[in-house]
Legacy VTK file of the C-alpha trace (Angstrom):
# vtk DataFile Version 3.0
C-alpha trace
ASCII
DATASET POLYDATA
POINTS 126 float
5.271 -2.046 -2.564
1.104 -1.292 -3.861
-0.475 1.867 -2.243
-1.374 5.130 -3.193
1.294 7.561 -5.200
1.712 10.636 -6.254
1.925 11.465 -9.544
3.103 14.449 -11.611
0.853 16.579 -13.816
1.444 19.760 -15.674
-1.139 22.545 -16.178
-2.612 24.452 -18.707
-0.384 27.095 -17.626
2.600 24.773 -18.073
2.802 24.845 -14.103
3.986 21.520 -12.544
1.594 19.888 -9.607
0.521 16.633 -7.983
-2.130 14.164 -7.626
-2.620 11.564 -5.282
-3.386 8.569 -6.943
-4.848 5.539 -5.064
-3.609 2.212 -5.553
-7.035 1.332 -7.682
-6.191 4.518 -10.024
-8.662 6.731 -8.518
-7.502 9.996 -7.921
-7.821 10.562 -4.038
-6.333 14.720 -4.142
-4.547 17.426 -6.084
-2.391 20.144 -5.367
-3.833 23.384 -5.244
-0.806 25.729 -6.474
1.345 25.039 -9.426
5.078 25.180 -9.038
7.295 26.709 -11.701
9.778 24.267 -11.590
10.599 20.475 -10.514
12.960 21.654 -7.595
9.722 23.902 -6.493
7.605 20.766 -7.417
9.781 18.365 -4.958
9.890 21.147 -2.109
6.445 21.538 -1.543
5.994 18.161 -1.410
8.011 17.828 0.937
6.804 20.350 3.572
3.641 18.951 2.430
5.081 14.977 3.877
6.581 16.653 6.596
3.963 19.291 7.997
1.110 16.238 7.400
0.249 16.288 10.966
-0.421 19.724 11.330
-2.793 19.929 8.070
-6.288 21.627 8.610
-9.075 20.611 6.686
-12.271 22.560 5.357
-14.914 20.608 4.191
-17.471 22.965 2.204
-20.271 22.453 0.077
-20.868 23.560 -3.501
-23.745 25.181 -5.271
-24.570 21.908 -6.718
-24.334 20.332 -3.052
-21.253 18.716 -3.627
-19.384 18.462 -0.548
-15.281 18.848 -0.878
-12.434 19.931 1.252
-9.369 21.496 1.222
-6.441 20.787 3.226
-4.218 24.091 4.256
-0.759 24.353 5.889
-0.138 26.060 9.325
0.577 29.735 8.668
3.922 30.564 9.061
3.073 34.112 10.526
2.228 34.792 13.939
1.442 38.623 12.805
-2.588 39.478 13.512
-4.536 39.174 9.843
-1.463 36.477 8.362
-4.712 33.945 8.247
-5.123 30.417 8.323
-2.046 29.047 6.237
-1.558 28.284 2.619
-4.034 26.152 0.709
-1.897 23.224 -0.512
-4.436 20.294 -1.656
-7.706 19.735 -2.470
-10.675 16.760 -2.504
-10.418 15.032 -6.602
-13.650 15.502 -6.554
-17.416 16.106 -4.552
-19.418 14.076 -2.553
-22.820 13.556 -2.022
-22.488 13.211 1.994
-20.716 15.368 4.484
-19.438 12.082 6.136
-17.911 10.496 2.657
-16.206 13.784 2.396
-14.699 13.161 5.802
-13.642 9.332 5.257
-11.959 11.102 1.916
-9.840 13.111 4.033
-8.933 10.104 5.979
-8.009 8.357 2.829
-5.902 11.283 1.774
-4.073 11.165 5.212
-3.166 7.798 4.703
-2.153 8.096 1.156
0.288 11.097 2.468
1.344 8.452 5.330
1.929 6.069 2.759
4.187 8.809 0.119
6.241 9.406 3.055
6.930 6.080 3.946
7.847 5.219 0.451
10.042 8.419 -0.213
12.156 8.063 3.126
12.783 4.019 1.517
13.493 5.028 -2.119
14.643 8.917 -1.499
12.030 9.899 -4.759
7.966 10.576 -4.103
7.159 9.503 -7.827
LINES 1 127
126 0 1 2 3 4 5 6 7 8 9 10 11 12 13 14 15 16 17 18 19 20 21 22 23 24 25 26 27 28 29 30 31 32 33 34 35 36 37 38 39 40 41 42 43 44 45 46 47 48 49 50 51 52 53 54 55 56 57 58 59 60 61 62 63 64 65 66 67 68 69 70 71 72 73 74 75 76 77 78 79 80 81 82 83 84 85 86 87 88 89 90 91 92 93 94 95 96 97 98 99 100 101 102 103 104 105 106 107 108 109 110 111 112 113 114 115 116 117 118 119 120 121 122 123 124 125
């Protein structure tokens, strides 16, 4: 089945991460954090897929006027000052217009849903 897929990547620091890549090869999103091991990476991906409906997206504009988004998992603590959750993904590129950035969020969510279905079928997100 053709569609978006997760691609494992290695950072310059040697940590594992992922990119969500569309069927046409264009990167849609990247992991915010690096993982120390493959099992930790798999656990992070599993959490992203399980909590996809609870993701919160923040759109921002950089100094060069490019729009980007960051996805946050819900906060795990109810204590005061716990913050808005953990950043888990970001757009792979900047967009000239805010509406293009919002469309990218929609594409990311569709891609995550596709990966979730594939993982349930094959048992492997890669």
